N, C-alpha and C positions, 0 to 999 in steps of 0.2 A: 472470689468466681471460680469455677474449677475448669480446668483445661478444655476440656469438650465444649462446655456453654463459652469459653472464651474463642476458642477455635471456631465454632460456628457464628458468633458475633462478628469477628472478624472476617470471616469468608462473606458474610452479607455485605457489610462495609464495603469490603476492596473489591466485590463483584460489581457492584450496584458504581462504584467510583471509577472504574476501568471501564465498564460499559458504555457510560456516559449517556448523551441524547440523541435520538434519531439514528439508530441501528435497524437493521430490518429486524421486526418483533419475533418474527417465528424462528430464526437463528439466535436471539437472545432465550428465548423460550428453550431450545432446545440445548442451549448452555447449561440454563440452569435445571433443565430435566438432569444433565448428566452430573450436577456439582451438588445438588441440593435434594438428594435422594437415599439418604438415611445413612451414610457412611459412618465406618467407627471412629474417621477422623484420627488412625493414631498416627500418621505420618506428622501433622502439624503439631500434633501432642507431644511429639518427641522433641521437636524444634522448638515448642514451649518451654517443656521440662528439662532440656538441658541448657537453653540461655540462663533460666532460673538456677539451673546449678551453675553456671558460670558467673553469676553475680551480675543479671540481667540489668542494664542499663539503658537501654532504647526500646521500651516495649512498643514502640510504633512499628520501628523496624522489625521486631523480633516477629508481630502478628505478620507483617508484609510477606516475610519469609517464609511463614508458616503457611499462609496460602499460597504462594508460589507453588510450593513443592505438592499442596493438594491438590492443586489446580494441574499442574502437570500428570501428577498420577490420574484425575478425573479424563483427561485428554486421553492417555492412551489407553483407558478401557472402553469409552468411545470406540476407539481403533481397534481394538482389538475385538471387540462385539461384531464390528462389520462382516459379510458376507466372504470378503477376502481372506479372512482371517479365522474367526470361531463359526461364525454365522450362527452369535446367538440372538434367542428373542428373547431373554430374560437378564436383567442385571439387577445385583440389591434388591431381588423381588419383585422387580416393575418391569414393563417392556424398555428394551434396550433403546437407545437414541434412534437406528435406524429403522428400528419396527415403528417409533412412534411417531417420526420425523420424515423418514425417508432416508434414502443412502447418499443424496446430495448433501441435505443438511447435517447429516451426522458427521460426514467428511468435513464439511466447512466448521461445524462444532468442535470438534478437535482440533483443528488448525487453531481456530480462535483462541482456544483456550489456552495452547502453547504461547501464543502471543500476548494473552492476557496475563498470564502469570510473571512473563517479565518488565509487562507494564506493571502491574502493582510493585514488584520490586523498585523500578524506576522511579515510580512514585512516592515511595516512600525512603528511598535511599540516596536522594540528590542531595542532601546537606552532609553526607558523609561517604563521598567517592571510594575511600579505601575499603571500607567495609563492603559497599555496595559490589566495586570490583571481585573482592573475595565471594562474595554471595553468586555473583553470576556465574563465576567459574565453578564454583561448589555444584548449583544445579544445572549449567550445562553440563557436567562430568556425570552426572547421575542420568542426563536424556540420552546425550548423543552417542558419538564414536569415541574410543574404541569399544567401550563394556558399559555404555548405559542403557535404557530400556529399550532406544531403539533398535540396539544393537542385538540385545534379550529376544526382543521380536524378532528380527532378521535371522537369529541361529536356528528358529521353527523352518526356514526356509531352504536350509542347508542337506545335504545329503547324510552329514554327521556332524554331531556335536558334542562336547565334552559337557556333562550334566552339570558338573560342578560351576565350570565359566558360565553355562545358559543360565543357571539358576539367579548365579551373583550378578549379571546382566540385567535378567528379565526384572528380576524382583528385589535383590539385594542393594543396586547402584541407587535406587532412590531413596532406600532406608540411609545409606552413609550420606546422602545429600542431606537428608532431615537432619542427623545427628551433627554432622560437619558445621550446617548451617544455623543450629542452635548456637553453638559456641562462635561462630564466625559475627554474628549480631552482637555478641559483646567484643568483639575486638580479642578473644581468647585462640590459644593452640587449639585447631581441631583435630591434630591428630591422635589425643587419646581418647576421642568420641567415634575414630572409624569403625573401632571392632564391635561397638554396640550394633551401629546402623548394620554394618556386613553380615552380623553374626544371625540378627534378628529379621532381617531381609530376607536371608536364604531359608532361616526357618518358615517364613511365612509360603515362601515356595514351595517347601516339602510339606507342611499341612493341605497347602492347596492339591497337591500330587493327592495325599491321603485320603481328602474328601472325596475327590474325584472316584477314586477305588471306591469308597462306603456308598458311593450315591447320593451322599446327603445332599441334594438339592436345594433344599430349606436353610442349613447352614451356610451353603455356597451363595446363594443368591442368585445362582444359575444354572444353565443345564449342567450335569454329571455327566462321567464317562467320556468327556472330548478328548482327554489325553491319548487314550485308544482308538479313537475315531480318527483322529488329526495325526496319528503316530508320532506323538512329541516325546522328546526327551522327560522322561521319570524319575523319581525316585522310588515310587512305589513299583515300577516294573524292574528299576535295576535293581535295587535292595530287598525287595520283598515288603509285605505291609508290615511285618514287626521289625524289619532294619530300618524301613522309612522311620516307623516310630521311634526307635531306637537315636536315628540319626536327628530326627527334630527335637528331641530333649536335650541331647546333649549339644544340641546349636542353642536352645533355651538357657541351659545352665553356663554356657559360654557367655552368650548376652549379659546375664544376669552379672557374673564374676568380672566381664569387662569393666563394667561402671566405673569411672574414678570415684577414689575418695571425695566427697563433697557433702554438703550440708541436704542435700535434696536425693542422696542416693538410695535410701531406702524409698523412697517415693516411687522412683525410677523402676526399680527392683519389682515393687506391686505392678505397676506398669506392666511391665514385663512378664510377671507371672499370670497375669488378671488375662493379658491378652491370648498366652498359651492354652488357656482352659477354654478361653472363648474359641479361640480356633479349632482345635481338636479337643471336644469334651472326654474326660476321661470315662465318663459314664456309658457314652456314646459310642465310643471306641471300643470298649470292655462288651457293650451289648453286641456290636457288630461280629467281634471276635467268635462272641458264643454263639451267634445263629450259623457263623460259617462252618463251626465243627458241627452243628446239628444238621445241617443240609444235606450232607452227604447220607447220613443215618437215615433221615427221613426218604431220602429218592429209595436206598437200599431197601427200607421197609416198603 
């Protein structure tokens, strides 16, 4: 079974198990809309691949950790799309949760997914409390204060924010939780895997900034032009588009180089390279640059 299929199968199983019977049906439907909407599942794939690289010996716990990280990610997207923040009508090419189900259910769905992430870990980790505690700490660090995704979202509410700090919190922190969780599932040292998560996570945010400028709503799966509209910190704004692209490529190279020596190193490197091309397709970037250079000439003509 490949990593994506394993992640999807695990999500289906653990979602249904945690949701149980008798919950408000429209709330569960809104939660399913948020989770099962065609995401790339990069974070759970990182959990799975790092666990395999560390000599996976508890696949049930690994699957649960992968699901918990993805559920947290999906919860953050639900809240991020709401009118109080981005007011986005589209997510992953479909109506965002608040557009499909209304703001009250969207807020509750995001909250419920956060709780479900911990439920999934608790259900799978009861027999190994030491690993469970370590995984809970890793997930909490990726989400909460001082530098998890909640802090990253909150930096958008400040008058001024450091770009690197903002990007490491908003996107990088949960990637660190993913790579470290993969190691912790095997009772391995998570330290050597932190740089992979941090650099890849920051690269994701830089790529999002680049695509926001390029206006590629199809690639983003959500409206473009949001950084300027909401006056957010942006690598493209601070470094220019070429500078942001160079920064993105350097982060990808750092991620690849940081992968520790292991039997799955090549698999992980391939995963990172594939994601880099998916995030900012080289052909699309080159075409955008070409069109940008032609645009002033067309106007002057």
